[in-house]
N, C-alpha and C positions, 0 to 999 in steps of 0.2 A: 255919045256912047263912051268916049274916052274919059271925060270927067266923072262919069258914074263909076268907072272902075277904080279911079284913084282913091276915092273916099274909103271904100272897103279895105283897100290895101294899106292905106295909112292907119286905119283902125286896127287892122291885124298886127302891123308892126309895132304899134304903140303898146298893145297888150303883150307882145312877145318880149319887149324890152324889160318889163317889170320883173319876171322871173330871173332874168339874167342879172339884174342889179341885186336882187335878193341873194342869188347864189354867190355873187362876188363878195357881198357883205359877210355872208356866212363863212366863206373861205378866208377872208381877211381876219375875222374874229377868231376863227380856229387857229390861224397862223400866229396871231398874237398870244393866244392862250398857251399854245405849245412852246412858243419862244420864251414866254415868262416862266413856264414850268422848267424848261431846260436851263434857264438862267439860275433859278433857285436851286435846281439839282446840282449845278456846277459848284455852288458854294457849300451846300450841305446835302449829303446823300439822302437824308430824311427831311422832307419839307415840313415845316411847322405851319399849321393852318389854324385859323380861328373861324368863327361862323361865317364872316363875309367871304373869305377865301374859299371855304368849303362850298358855299352856295354858288359862287361864280365859276370855280374851276373843276368842281366835281358834279354838282347837281344840275347846273344849267347847261343846255346844249349850246353850240355843237361841241362834241368831244370824240376824238378818234384814238384816245389812249386810255389804258386802264390805270386805276389808282388803288394801291393797297394801303389801307389806313389802319394804324393802331390807335384806338381810343384808350386814353390812359389818364392817370392822375399822379403826376410826378412831384407836385408841390410837397414840401416837408410836412405841412400840417395835415395832409391826407394820410400820411403814415402807411403808404402802400409799398411795402418791400417787394412784392411780386411785380409791381409795375416797373421798378428799377431793373430787376433781373430780366424781365421781358424786353425792356427798352435796349439793354445791352445786346441781346440776341438779334433784335430787329435792326440795330445799327450795323451789326456784323453782316447781316443779309443784304442790307441796302448798300453798304460799302463794297461788298463782293460784286454786286450788279453794276454799281456806278463805275468802278475801275476795271471792269472786264472789257475785253476786246469786242464782245458781242453787245455792248450797251447801245440801246436805241431809245427813241422817245415813245416806245410802245407801252412801257410800264414805268410808273413813278411810285415812290414810297413816301408816305406822309404820316404825321401824327396830329391828333387833335387832343389837347389836354383839357380836362374838365374845367379848370379854372380859366381857360382862355376861350373855350367854346361850349359852355354849358347849354347854350341854345341848340347846338347840334345834337347833344345827348338827348335833349327833350324831343327834338324833331324825330329822331330815330327810335325813341322809346327805350333807351339804354339805362340800366340801373346798376351796372357793374363794370369794373375795369381790372385788368386790361382786356380789350376785345379787338379782334382783328376782322376787318371786313374788306372784301374785294368789290370795287365798283367797276363793272365791265365797260368797255368802250361803247357798247350798244346795249340798249335795254336796261331794265332794272335789275338790281342784285337778286339772285335766287337764294334758296336755302343753303345750297352748297357753297355760296360765296361768303358764308360766315364760318370762320375757322373754329374747329372744335378744340378749344384750348384745354379743357379738362381731360380730354381723351388723348390728345397727341402731344401735349406739352408745348413749350415755346422755344425749343431749341431751333437755331437758325436752319439746320438741315431739314427739320420737319416743316418749317415754314416754307423753305425752298421747294419741297415736294408739292405742297399745297398750291403755291404760286404757279408752278409748272402745270399742275392739273387744271387750274382756272384760266391761265393766260397762254399756255403752250410756250412759255419762256423758261428755259432751263438755266438755273443759276448755280454755278460751282462755288460753294461756300469756302471762303479762305479766311481762316482765323489768324489773328496775330499770334506770334510765337509765345508759348507759355512754358517757361523753364522751371516752374515750381515743382511739377511732378518728377522730372528727372533729378532735380537737386534733392528732393525729399527721399527718393529711392536711393540715390548715392549716399546720402547721410545715413539712412537706415542700414545699408550694406556696410558702411564704414564702422558703424557702432557694433554691428554683429561681428564683423571681422576683428575689431579691437577686443571685444570680450572673449572671442575664441582664442585670440593670441595671448591675452593675459592668463587664460586658463588652459593653455596649450598642454600643460602637464597633467591636467585633470579634466577630461572631457566626458566624464560619466553622465553629466546632465543631458548630453545629446541622446543618451539611451534611456532617459527617464520617461516611463510610459505616461505619467501624469502630465508632463509638459506637452507631449504630442497629443494626448487626449484633449487637453484644454485648447490647444491650437486648432485641432480639428473641429471641436465644438463651436468655437468662435467663428470659424469659416462657414460652417453649416448654418448658424444663426444669421449671419450676414446675408448669405445667399437666399435663405428661405423668407427673409423679411421683405425682399423686393428691391434690394440695392442695385441689382443689375438692370431691372426695369427703369429705375431712376436714371442710371447712366445712359441708357439707350434713348429714352423718351424726353428726359430733361423736364420733369414736371415742376411746378412751383412748390416752395416749401410749405405754404399754407395759403388760404384764401380769406381775404378780408372784404366784407361787404361795404362799399363806400357809403351807402346810405345809413345803415344801422351801426357800422363799426364792428360788427360781430366777426370774430376770426374762427374759421373752420379748419381743424387739423385733420379731420377724417372726411374723405371724399364720399359723397352720397351715392356714387355709382359704382357698380362692380367692374366697370370697364376702365377705371382710372384710379389714381391714388396721389396723395401728396407726399413730399419727402418726410414731413413730420409724422405722417401716418406710418411709414416704414420704421422710423425710430421707435414709435410707440409699440408696434408689433414686435420689433426686436427686443425691446425691454420686457414685454409680456412673455415672449417665448423663452427668454433667458431666465425669468423668474420661475416659470414652470419647470425648466430644466434643472435649476438649482433645487427646487423642491424635490424632484425625483432623485437627485444626488444625495440630498439629506436623508431621504427615506432609505436609500441603499446603504448609507453609512450607519443608520440606526439599526438596520437588520444584520449587518455583517461585522461591525466594529467590536472591539474588545473593551469598550468603555463600560463604566458602571451603568446600572439599569436606569438611574435617574437621568443622566445625560442622554442616554439613548431615547428615553421618553420625550425629552425636550426636542431632540432632533426630529423625532417622528411627528410630533404635533406641529413643529415649524414647517416641515416638509408638506404635510397634509394641507396646512393653511395656505402656503404659497401656491400649491397646485390648484386647490379649489378656487381661491380668489382670482388668480390671474387667468385661469382657464375660463372662468365664467365671464371675465372681461373680454377675452378673445371671442367668445361666442356672441357677446353683445355687439361687437364690432361687425362680425359677419352678418348678424341680423339687420344691422343698420345699412349695410352695403348691398346685401342680397335680399331684396324684398320677398317676403314669403318664406324665409328660412325657418323651418319648423322647430328647431331645437334651442333650448336655453337652459341655463344652470345658475341658480342663486339669484340672478337678476335678469330682467327682460330687456 
């Protein structure tokens, strides 16, 4: 009777040992991966990955940490100016996390350059850069794990909000001190103060309505062109398709814009305003009739041409916009 009980018990214990060994191997492998990621992160806040590292430390299990990756193309021959700007913001975000008191091995930041990991781009079906993706600690990336770069821009603060939403890790972005703004403002105030001092006995220009009208018009044009939106969102200047090399200066969505787009709109609005000023001068000035006709024709031409271009931009951004003028 006793020998008959020994064999089933031995068989049961033998099967019980296998899951334990597998679990130990899994824990050992996970510990090695986390240790390696921590070592790389201690040297550089943003870990550089190629195809092999990506498959081993991001795609392959086990993994109990999240990885935020910027897929980019930083080599000079790629001529991706937006990639360089986005990389600077990404470095600021990663440094803010790496050197914060709340730093843990819960989240790592990494980059995959197209020239070092083109196989990763092909694996994920990517055809543009820069692109930000979050790879969660469990499961596959969802749609919300892809950062909406064209809508939110690549400012470090915007990226930090997205990371907090995906990982529940809140990063306080700390930027290196930039003295260019205060120095420029101080220089401007010094120039204005110097000019006022030199003309301290003749300050009639301060009461010149044309000076104040021109200053107010410039301020209005800057604000209506979207400069404040650029300051808040930090969008790229333009977008270059890495496959075709085509550069887009106008964003195709009504929910976002490029910096170059605001400059174009500013120029067009300024031209329309100049046309209106010329028409007013033609109607009210005391010049001879010939010069007034020239001002009138020039003003009408500026208004018609640049207003039609503005409408064409609106039609390109707002699909279904019904109005057009001179050009579709």
